[in-house]
C-alpha positions as CSV (number, residue, x, y, z in Angstrom):
1,M,-12.5,-1.3,13.3
2,L,-10.3,0.5,15.8
3,N,-9.3,-1.9,18.0
4,H,-6.5,-3.7,15.1
5,P,-3.1,-3.3,17.0
6,T,-1.0,0.0,16.0
7,W,1.5,-1.9,14.3
8,Y,-2.0,-2.6,11.7
9,W,-2.2,1.4,11.2
10,A,1.2,2.2,10.2
11,V,1.4,-0.6,7.7
12,M,-1.8,0.4,6.3
13,V,-1.0,4.1,6.1
14,A,2.5,3.4,4.8
15,L,0.7,0.9,2.0
16,L,-1.7,4.0,1.3
17,W,0.1,6.4,1.3
18,N,2.9,4.6,-1.3
19,G,0.1,3.6,-3.5
20,A,-0.6,8.3,-3.1
21,L,2.7,8.3,-4.7
22,S,3.0,6.6,-7.1
23,A,-0.1,4.5,-8.4
24,E,-0.8,7.3,-10.3
25,T,2.2,8.3,-11.9
26,D,2.7,7.3,-15.5
27,I,5.4,8.3,-18.0
28,V,3.8,9.8,-21.0
29,L,5.2,10.7,-24.3
30,D,5.7,14.3,-24.5
31,Q,7.7,15.4,-28.0
32,Y,7.9,13.2,-31.4
33,A,9.9,13.6,-33.7
34,P,11.7,10.1,-35.0
35,G,14.7,10.3,-37.5
36,T,14.2,9.4,-41.3
37,N,16.0,8.6,-44.0
38,V,15.9,12.3,-45.5
39,G,19.5,12.9,-44.0
40,S,21.8,13.5,-41.4
41,A,24.2,15.7,-39.1
42,T,27.9,14.6,-38.4
43,V,28.3,14.6,-34.1
44,S,32.1,15.1,-33.2
45,V,35.3,15.3,-31.0
46,F,35.2,18.9,-32.3
47,L,31.9,19.6,-33.6
48,E,28.7,18.8,-31.3
49,R,25.2,19.7,-32.2
50,A,21.8,20.5,-30.0
51,Q,17.9,19.9,-30.5
52,T,16.0,22.5,-28.6
53,F,12.4,21.0,-27.3
54,P,9.3,22.8,-25.4
55,V,8.1,20.8,-22.6
56,T,3.8,20.9,-22.4
57,I,3.2,17.8,-19.7
58,D,3.6,18.8,-16.1
59,G,6.0,16.3,-14.0
60,Y,10.1,15.2,-14.4
61,L,11.6,14.6,-17.6
62,D,12.0,10.8,-17.7
63,S,14.5,10.2,-20.8
64,V,14.9,11.2,-24.3
65,V,15.6,9.4,-27.2
66,V,18.0,10.4,-29.9
67,W,17.9,8.7,-33.3
68,I,21.9,8.1,-34.3
69,N,23.9,5.7,-35.8
70,T,27.2,5.0,-36.9
71,N,29.1,2.1,-38.6
72,P,31.3,-0.7,-37.3
73,S,34.8,1.2,-37.7
74,L,33.7,4.1,-35.4
75,R,34.7,3.8,-31.6
76,G,35.1,6.0,-28.6
77,N,31.6,7.1,-26.9
78,L,28.7,9.4,-27.3
79,L,28.7,12.4,-25.1
80,W,25.3,13.8,-24.3
81,D,23.6,16.3,-21.9
82,V,20.5,18.0,-21.3
83,R,21.0,22.4,-21.0
84,P,18.2,25.0,-19.6
85,L,18.6,27.3,-22.7
86,V,19.3,31.2,-22.0
87,N,17.6,33.4,-25.1
88,G,16.2,30.2,-26.5
89,E,19.9,28.6,-27.4
90,P,21.3,26.1,-25.0
91,I,23.0,27.4,-22.0
92,E,27.0,27.6,-23.1
93,S,28.7,26.4,-19.6
94,D,29.1,23.2,-19.2
95,L,29.3,23.6,-15.0
96,D,25.1,24.2,-15.5
97,V,24.3,21.3,-17.0
98,L,20.9,19.7,-15.7
99,A,21.8,16.0,-16.9
100,S,24.5,14.1,-18.5
101,G,25.9,11.0,-19.6
102,M,27.4,8.4,-22.5
103,V,27.0,6.0,-24.4
104,P,29.4,3.4,-26.0
105,I,29.7,4.0,-29.8
106,P,29.8,0.4,-30.5
107,K,26.2,0.4,-28.6
108,V,25.0,3.3,-31.1
109,P,22.5,1.4,-34.0
110,L,24.7,1.1,-37.3
111,A,23.3,2.7,-40.3
112,P,21.1,2.5,-42.5
113,A,19.2,1.6,-39.4
114,I,16.8,4.0,-37.7
115,V,16.5,3.4,-34.5
116,G,16.2,5.6,-31.0
117,T,18.9,5.3,-28.2
118,V,17.1,5.7,-25.1
119,L,19.1,8.8,-23.1
120,D,17.8,7.9,-19.5
121,V,17.4,11.3,-17.2
122,S,15.4,9.7,-14.8
123,S,17.8,10.2,-11.5
124,F,18.0,13.8,-12.7
125,G,14.9,14.9,-10.5
126,I,14.4,17.6,-14.0
127,R,11.1,19.1,-13.0
128,V,9.3,20.2,-15.9
129,H,6.2,22.4,-16.4
130,P,4.4,23.5,-19.5
131,G,5.8,26.3,-21.7
132,D,9.8,25.1,-20.3
133,W,11.9,24.5,-23.3
134,L,15.2,22.1,-22.6
135,A,18.0,21.1,-25.3
136,V,19.4,17.9,-26.0
137,T,23.5,18.2,-27.2
138,M,25.3,15.8,-28.2
139,R,29.0,15.1,-28.4
140,T,32.1,12.6,-29.2
141,D,35.2,12.3,-27.4
142,S,36.7,9.9,-30.2
143,D,35.4,9.2,-33.4
144,A,32.4,10.9,-35.1
145,I,28.3,9.8,-35.7
146,A,25.8,10.5,-37.5
147,W,22.9,12.6,-35.6
148,V,19.9,11.8,-38.1
149,T,17.2,14.4,-39.2
150,H,13.6,14.1,-39.1
151,F,11.0,15.8,-41.2
152,P,10.0,19.0,-41.0
153,G,7.2,20.4,-38.8
154,T,7.8,20.2,-34.9
155,E,8.7,22.4,-32.5
156,G,12.3,23.1,-31.9
157,S,15.4,24.9,-33.3
158,K,18.6,23.0,-34.1
159,F,21.9,24.3,-33.0
160,K,25.6,23.7,-33.3
161,R,29.3,24.7,-31.3
162,L,32.7,24.0,-33.4
163,D,35.4,23.5,-30.4
164,S,37.8,26.4,-30.5
165,L,40.8,24.0,-31.4
166,F,39.0,23.7,-34.7
167,T,38.8,26.1,-37.8
168,G,36.7,28.7,-37.2
169,G,35.4,27.4,-33.9
170,T,34.2,29.7,-31.1
171,D,32.9,26.9,-28.2
172,M,29.6,29.3,-28.8
173,W,26.1,27.5,-29.7
174,E,24.9,28.7,-32.9
175,P,22.0,28.5,-35.1
176,E,22.4,25.6,-37.5
177,T,22.0,27.1,-41.0
178,F,22.2,23.2,-42.6
179,S,18.3,22.7,-43.3
180,P,17.2,24.5,-40.9
181,D,14.1,23.1,-41.2
182,L,14.7,19.7,-40.4
183,D,15.0,18.6,-37.0
184,H,17.6,16.2,-35.2
185,G,15.9,13.3,-34.6
186,F,14.2,13.3,-31.5
187,A,11.6,11.7,-28.9
188,T,11.1,13.2,-25.2
189,Y,9.2,11.9,-22.3
190,V,7.9,13.0,-19.1
191,R,7.4,11.3,-15.8
192,T,4.3,13.0,-14.8
193,V,3.4,14.4,-10.9
194,P,1.0,12.3,-8.9
195,E,-2.2,12.7,-8.2
196,P,-3.3,13.7,-4.5
197,G,-6.2,10.4,-5.1
198,C,-5.8,8.8,-1.9
199,W,-4.5,11.0,-0.1
200,P,-7.5,12.3,2.0
201,L,-7.8,8.4,3.0
202,C,-4.4,8.6,4.7
203,W,-5.3,11.9,6.7
204,L,-8.1,9.6,8.2
205,L,-5.9,6.8,8.9
206,L,-3.6,8.9,10.6
207,V,-6.6,10.3,12.9
208,G,-7.5,6.8,13.6
209,L,-3.8,5.7,14.0
210,T,-4.0,8.8,16.4
211,T,-7.3,8.3,18.1
212,R,-6.5,5.3,19.1
213,R,-3.3,5.5,21.0
214,R,-4.8,8.0,22.6
């Protein structure tokens, strides 16, 4: 078997190594608290809202789904972040977010539809471990939208942050007092860490290649 040319072994090692890194990687649902028709909370230019969530799967955060809706007359963009927590609250500094993005409000589902909107964070490389806690936050740069709530029963807390330009605003995250027993509708997905399934075979092939070349 070792009579194959060097390029053959190089290709085989590359293929198996790629399989070791990707074939046993899955995107798995971690938390699931979908939006329902029990109510909603306004998200606007001045009023930012957050939902904290635990992590129970080892891997990389792949996406967060939020249940939000709007109406045809609204314009602007939905701005979102994924933030670490400090003392159980979303971190204050906008410089320390783990991921951020934008969804044009015209692409947000129209009320009264209860449809999840995917926030893709897969490119940010957010490493997560069981026991970690994070927060997804939302605000707008123009009109207001509604973050649909979920029945009680999931882990996590709601927070709000009111802009200082608005009466009573402090620019600080504060626990949500409106229906505190209800979550904002959300779900989280984690890309699992690949198992080293064929790595031993890869090493054997590397040894064989080295032996052949000598």
